[in-house]
C-alpha positions, 0 to 999 in steps of 0.5 A: 518584533520585526513582524509585530512592527510591520503588522502595526504599520500595516494596520495603521495604513489600512485604518487610515485608508478606510477613513478616506475610502472612495465610494464604490460605484455600482458593479465595482468590487468592494474595498476590503474591510478592516476592523472598521468598515468603511462603506455604509453597505455593511450590515451589522448582522453580517461581518463581510469577507476581507474584514481584519480580525486582531487577536491577542494570544493568551499563551506562548505558541511555538513550533516545538510544542505544537503540531498541525491540528492542535487548538489554541485560545486567544481574545479579540484585541480590537473590536470589529465595528460595522456602521458605528456598532461594535459587532465583535467586542474587544476581549471576545474569546476566539478559538484557533487551530494550528495548520502547520508546525515545523522546527528547522533542524539544519543550518539555513532552514527556518521553522514555521507555524501556521495559524487560523482562527475557527470561531469567536464567542459572543455571550452564549453564542459561538460563530464559526469563522474562516480566516486566511492562514497567518504564517510565523517563521523563525530566522534561519538556523546558523549553528550546529544542532547543539547550538540550535537547541541551546538558543531555541534557534529554528523554532517559530514562536509567538509569545503570550500577549502578541497581537496577530492579524487575521483576515476573515475570508468568508462572510459571517452571519451574526443572526 
């Protein structure tokens, strides 16, 4: 819950900052893009690097059942809009991969689950994506192994319907 609130606040701050982003001068590095691109230089044929992609999980993901290399499915929960056009619509299916999965087994340890999005499907076409890893972490384990098992303590977990924020790290051509 704490991560979800943090992500929601972060997304709101990013969207507000995009609405008032200053125009970049020639040679200056571009302002990072969010789901709504701020600059008029973005093409509707290419999703720029640093664009935020929000996805909604279709089923529970947790570190006890998943291992690195496992695949998962989700949907775009907020469209990517460039120059006033939704280039990736809400509800578009995405595929992802688990890059790390560990369950904490000792007191004081935390479970982790690392996720990346690998593709988005729009109509009959699928586009490869490269995103930064989103890392989910459990609270530190407090009790004995018996108590931990009963409470699922030490398992990194994201429930079905959870919205997660990914950042696209490499520009994606939509041609």
